[in-house]
Structures are given as C-alpha cells and as structure tokens.
DSSP file (Angstrom, degrees, kcal/mol; ACC not computed):
  #  RESIDUE AA STRUCTURE BP1 BP2  ACC     N-H-->O    O-->H-N    N-H-->O    O-->H-N    TCO  KAPPA ALPHA  PHI   PSI    X-CA   Y-CA   Z-CA
    1    1 A X              0   0    0      0, 0.0     3,-0.1     0, 0.0    53,-0.1   0.000 360.0 360.0 360.0 132.7   34.1  -59.0   -9.0
    2    2 A X        +     0   0    0      1,-0.2     2,-0.3    52,-0.0     3,-0.0   0.566 360.0   8.9-123.1 -15.5   32.7  -58.5  -12.5
    3    3 A X  S  > S-     0   0    0      1,-0.1     4,-1.7    55,-0.0    -1,-0.2  -0.932  82.9 -87.0-156.7 177.0   29.9  -61.0  -12.9
    4    4 A X  H  > S+     0   0    0     -2,-0.3     4,-2.6     1,-0.2     5,-0.2   0.864 122.3  58.6 -62.9 -36.3   27.7  -63.5  -11.1
    5    5 A X  H  > S+     0   0    0      1,-0.2     4,-2.5     2,-0.2    -1,-0.2   0.925 104.8  50.5 -58.2 -44.5   30.3  -66.2  -11.7
    6    6 A X  H  > S+     0   0    0      1,-0.2     4,-2.3     2,-0.2    -1,-0.2   0.887 109.8  50.5 -61.1 -39.1   32.9  -64.1   -9.8
    7    7 A X  H  X S+     0   0    0     -4,-1.7     4,-2.7     2,-0.2     5,-0.2   0.925 109.6  50.4 -65.7 -43.6   30.4  -63.7   -6.9
    8    8 A X  H  X S+     0   0    0     -4,-2.6     4,-2.0     1,-0.2    -2,-0.2   0.914 111.5  48.5 -59.2 -43.0   29.8  -67.4   -6.8
    9    9 A X  H  X S+     0   0    0     -4,-2.5     4,-1.0     2,-0.2    -1,-0.2   0.885 110.6  51.0 -65.7 -38.4   33.5  -68.1   -6.7
   10   10 A X  H >< S+     0   0    0     -4,-2.3     3,-0.7     1,-0.2     4,-0.4   0.943 111.8  46.4 -63.0 -47.5   34.0  -65.5   -3.9
   11   11 A X  H ><>S+     0   0    0     -4,-2.7     5,-2.1     1,-0.2     3,-1.5   0.837 103.7  63.5 -64.7 -32.1   31.3  -67.1   -1.8
   12   12 A X  H ><5S+     0   0    0     -4,-2.0     3,-2.0     1,-0.3    -1,-0.2   0.822  90.4  67.1 -62.0 -30.6   32.7  -70.6   -2.4
   13   13 A X  T <<5S+     0   0    0     -4,-1.0    -1,-0.3    -3,-0.7    -2,-0.2   0.765 103.5  46.2 -59.5 -24.4   35.9  -69.5   -0.6
   14   14 A X  T < 5S-     0   0    0     -3,-1.5    -1,-0.3    -4,-0.4    -2,-0.2   0.219 127.8 -98.7-103.6  12.5   33.7  -69.3    2.5
   15   15 A X  T < 5S+     0   0    0     -3,-2.0     2,-0.7     1,-0.2    -3,-0.2   0.646  78.8 138.0  83.5  15.3   32.1  -72.7    1.9
   16   16 A X      < +     0   0    0     -5,-2.1     2,-0.5    -6,-0.1    -1,-0.2  -0.855  22.1 170.9-101.9 117.9   28.9  -71.2    0.4
   17   17 A X        -     0   0    0     -2,-0.7     2,-0.5    -3,-0.1    -8,-0.0  -0.988  12.8-166.5-123.8 120.4   27.5  -73.0   -2.7
   18   18 A X        +     0   0    0     -2,-0.5     2,-0.2   -10,-0.1     8,-0.1  -0.928  24.9 142.0-115.8 122.0   24.1  -71.8   -3.8
   19   19 A X        +     0   0    0     -2,-0.5     4,-0.1     1,-0.1    -2,-0.0  -0.758   0.5 153.3-156.6 109.7   21.9  -73.6   -6.2
   20   20 A X        -     0   0    0     -2,-0.2     3,-0.1     2,-0.2    -1,-0.1   0.332  61.9-112.4-117.2   4.2   18.1  -73.8   -5.8
   21   21 A X  S    S+     0   0    0      1,-0.1     2,-0.5     2,-0.0    -2,-0.0   0.482  97.5  97.3  69.2   4.4   17.0  -74.3   -9.4
   22   22 A X     >  -     0   0    0      1,-0.1     4,-2.7     2,-0.0     5,-0.2  -0.919  61.7-162.6-120.9 102.0   15.5  -70.8   -9.1
   23   23 A X  H  > S+     0   0    0     -2,-0.5     4,-1.9     1,-0.2    -1,-0.1   0.862  90.9  46.9 -56.0 -39.8   17.9  -68.2  -10.5
   24   24 A X  H  > S+     0   0    0      2,-0.2     4,-2.1     1,-0.2    -1,-0.2   0.901 111.5  51.4 -70.6 -38.9   16.3  -65.3   -8.8
   25   25 A X  H  > S+     0   0    0      1,-0.2     4,-2.3     2,-0.2    -2,-0.2   0.896 108.1  53.2 -60.9 -39.8   16.2  -67.2   -5.5
   26   26 A X  H  X S+     0   0    0     -4,-2.7     4,-2.5     1,-0.2    -2,-0.2   0.915 107.7  50.7 -59.9 -43.5   19.9  -67.9   -5.9
   27   27 A X  H  X S+     0   0    0     -4,-1.9     4,-2.3     1,-0.2    -2,-0.2   0.897 109.8  50.0 -63.1 -40.2   20.6  -64.2   -6.4
   28   28 A X  H  X S+     0   0    0     -4,-2.1     4,-2.1     2,-0.2    -1,-0.2   0.902 110.9  48.9 -66.1 -40.5   18.7  -63.3   -3.3
   29   29 A X  H  X S+     0   0    0     -4,-2.3     4,-2.4     2,-0.2    -2,-0.2   0.902 110.7  50.7 -65.2 -40.2   20.6  -65.9   -1.2
   30   30 A X  H  X S+     0   0    0     -4,-2.5     4,-2.7     1,-0.2    -2,-0.2   0.913 108.7  52.3 -62.2 -41.3   23.9  -64.6   -2.6
   31   31 A X  H  X S+     0   0    0     -4,-2.3     4,-2.2     1,-0.2    -2,-0.2   0.903 109.2  49.7 -61.5 -41.2   22.8  -61.1   -1.6
   32   32 A X  H  X S+     0   0    0     -4,-2.1     4,-2.2     2,-0.2    -1,-0.2   0.925 111.8  47.7 -63.7 -44.2   22.1  -62.3    1.9
   33   33 A X  H  X S+     0   0    0     -4,-2.4     4,-2.2     1,-0.2    -2,-0.2   0.901 111.1  50.8 -64.9 -40.0   25.4  -64.0    2.2
   34   34 A X  H  X S+     0   0    0     -4,-2.7     4,-2.5     1,-0.2    -1,-0.2   0.906 108.8  52.2 -62.5 -40.7   27.3  -61.0    0.9
   35   35 A X  H  X S+     0   0    0     -4,-2.2     4,-2.9     1,-0.2    -2,-0.2   0.910 108.9  49.8 -62.4 -41.8   25.5  -58.8    3.4
   36   36 A X  H  X S+     0   0    0     -4,-2.2     4,-1.9     2,-0.2    -1,-0.2   0.901 110.8  49.3 -63.8 -40.7   26.5  -61.1    6.3
   37   37 A X  H  <>S+     0   0    0     -4,-2.2     5,-2.3     2,-0.2     6,-1.4   0.890 112.7  48.4 -65.5 -38.3   30.2  -61.0    5.1
   38   38 A X  H ><5S+     0   0    0     -4,-2.5     3,-1.6     4,-0.2    -2,-0.2   0.942 111.0  49.2 -65.3 -47.6   30.0  -57.2    4.9
   39   39 A X  H 3<5S+     0   0    0     -4,-2.9    -1,-0.2     1,-0.3    -2,-0.2   0.831 108.1  55.1 -61.3 -32.0   28.5  -56.9    8.4
   40   40 A X  T 3<5S-     0   0    0     -4,-1.9    -1,-0.3    -5,-0.2    -2,-0.2   0.529 116.8-115.6 -79.1  -5.1   31.2  -59.3    9.7
   41   41 A X  T < 5S+     0   0    0     -3,-1.6    -3,-0.2    -4,-0.3    -2,-0.1   0.632  89.0 109.8  82.0  13.3   33.9  -56.9    8.3
   42   42 A X      < +     0   0    0     -5,-2.3     2,-0.6    -6,-0.2    -4,-0.2   0.839  69.6  54.9 -87.6 -37.5   35.2  -59.5    5.8
   43   43 A X  S    S-     0   0    0     -6,-1.4    -2,-0.2    -9,-0.2    -1,-0.2  -0.877  88.0-126.0-103.3 119.7   33.9  -57.9    2.6
   44   44 A X     >  -     0   0    0     -2,-0.6     4,-2.4     1,-0.1     5,-0.2  -0.258  24.2-113.4 -61.8 151.2   34.9  -54.3    2.0
   45   45 A X  H  > S+     0   0    0      1,-0.2     4,-2.7     2,-0.2     5,-0.2   0.875 114.6  51.6 -54.5 -44.2   32.1  -51.8    1.4
   46   46 A X  H  > S+     0   0    0      1,-0.2     4,-2.4     2,-0.2    -1,-0.2   0.918 111.0  47.0 -64.8 -42.7   33.1  -51.1   -2.2
   47   47 A X  H  > S+     0   0    0      2,-0.2     4,-2.5     1,-0.2    -1,-0.2   0.891 112.2  51.7 -64.3 -38.8   33.2  -54.8   -3.1
   48   48 A X  H  X S+     0   0    0     -4,-2.4     4,-2.5     2,-0.2    -2,-0.2   0.930 110.7  47.7 -62.2 -46.3   29.9  -55.3   -1.4
   49   49 A X  H  X S+     0   0    0     -4,-2.7     4,-2.1     2,-0.2    -2,-0.2   0.913 112.9  47.9 -62.8 -43.8   28.3  -52.4   -3.4
   50   50 A X  H  X S+     0   0    0     -4,-2.4     4,-2.4     2,-0.2    -1,-0.2   0.926 112.7  48.7 -63.2 -45.5   29.7  -53.7   -6.7
   51   51 A X  H  X S+     0   0    0     -4,-2.5     4,-2.3     1,-0.2    -2,-0.2   0.913 111.1  49.3 -63.1 -43.7   28.5  -57.3   -6.0
   52   52 A X  H  X S+     0   0    0     -4,-2.5     4,-2.3     1,-0.2    -1,-0.2   0.890 110.4  52.1 -63.4 -38.3   25.0  -56.1   -5.0
   53   53 A X  H  X S+     0   0    0     -4,-2.1     4,-2.4    -5,-0.2    -2,-0.2   0.926 108.8  49.8 -62.7 -45.1   24.9  -54.0   -8.2
   54   54 A X  H  X S+     0   0    0     -4,-2.4     4,-2.3     1,-0.2    -2,-0.2   0.913 111.1  49.8 -59.3 -43.6   25.8  -57.0  -10.3
   55   55 A X  H  X S+     0   0    0     -4,-2.3     4,-2.3     1,-0.2    -1,-0.2   0.890 110.2  49.9 -65.2 -39.4   23.1  -59.1   -8.6
   56   56 A X  H  X S+     0   0    0     -4,-2.3     4,-2.3     2,-0.2    -1,-0.2   0.911 111.0  49.3 -65.0 -41.9   20.5  -56.4   -9.2
   57   57 A X  H  X S+     0   0    0     -4,-2.4     4,-2.3     1,-0.2    -2,-0.2   0.922 112.1  48.5 -62.4 -44.0   21.4  -56.2  -12.9
   58   58 A X  H  X S+     0   0    0     -4,-2.3     4,-2.4     2,-0.2    -2,-0.2   0.893 109.7  52.0 -64.7 -40.1   21.2  -60.0  -13.3
   59   59 A X  H  X S+     0   0    0     -4,-2.3     4,-2.5     1,-0.2    -1,-0.2   0.925 110.3  48.5 -62.3 -43.9   17.9  -60.1  -11.6
   60   60 A X  H  X S+     0   0    0     -4,-2.3     4,-2.4     1,-0.2    -2,-0.2   0.907 110.7  51.5 -61.5 -42.4   16.5  -57.5  -13.9
   61   61 A X  H  X S+     0   0    0     -4,-2.3     4,-2.2     1,-0.2    -2,-0.2   0.917 111.5  46.7 -61.4 -44.4   17.9  -59.4  -16.9
   62   62 A X  H  X S+     0   0    0     -4,-2.4     4,-2.2     2,-0.2     6,-0.2   0.917 112.0  50.1 -65.7 -43.7   16.3  -62.6  -15.8
   63   63 A X  H  X>S+     0   0    0     -4,-2.5     5,-2.5     1,-0.2     4,-1.3   0.902 111.8  47.9 -63.1 -40.9   12.9  -61.0  -15.1
   64   64 A X  H  <5S+     0   0    0     -4,-2.4    -1,-0.2     3,-0.2    -2,-0.2   0.903 110.7  51.7 -65.2 -40.1   12.9  -59.3  -18.5
   65   65 A X  H  <5S+     0   0    0     -4,-2.2    -2,-0.2     1,-0.2    -1,-0.2   0.876 113.8  44.0 -63.8 -38.1   13.8  -62.6  -20.2
   66   66 A X  H  <5S-     0   0    0     -4,-2.2    -1,-0.2    -5,-0.1    -2,-0.2   0.678 113.9-117.8 -78.3 -19.2   10.9  -64.3  -18.4
   67   67 A X  T  <5S+     0   0    0     -4,-1.3    -3,-0.2    -5,-0.2    -4,-0.1   0.632  79.6 124.5  87.0  15.8    8.6  -61.5  -19.1
   68   68 A X      <       0   0    0     -5,-2.5    -4,-0.2    -6,-0.2    -5,-0.1   0.568 360.0 360.0 -81.2  -9.6    8.1  -60.7  -15.4
   69   69 A X              0   0    0     -6,-0.9    -1,-0.2    -9,-0.1    -5,-0.1   0.406 360.0 360.0-110.9 360.0    9.1  -57.1  -15.8
C-alpha cells in the first residue's frame, strides 16, 4: 500500500466501502477496519503499520489544508 486509494481498494476486497462526505471521518473508519483486519490475523503487522502511517499523513494534510492544524 502506497496511498489512501490503495487502502480503499484493499478494504474493498473485504466488502468495505467507506464514504461519509467527511474525509477525516473516512480516514478514522478505515483505520478502525484495518485494526480489525489486523486483530483477526488477516492483515500482516507491517502492512498495518504502513497503512496507519499513510492515514495519519493524509489526516495531517487535510487538517493543514483546512487550517485546523
């Protein structure tokens, strides 16, 4: 996984499609789903860590763009 699009595509494989019209809310929901996949032993630790890092970077970018940061 290299970007948020890749994470969305990965989650889609498990039937998860997230769109709430709130980009930060979407990121939080994706993080929760990734955590559940990791806890279930489906998502390897390294992939989980990379995906969470990508989501944190994207959240920071959105907040800066909005002026929330």
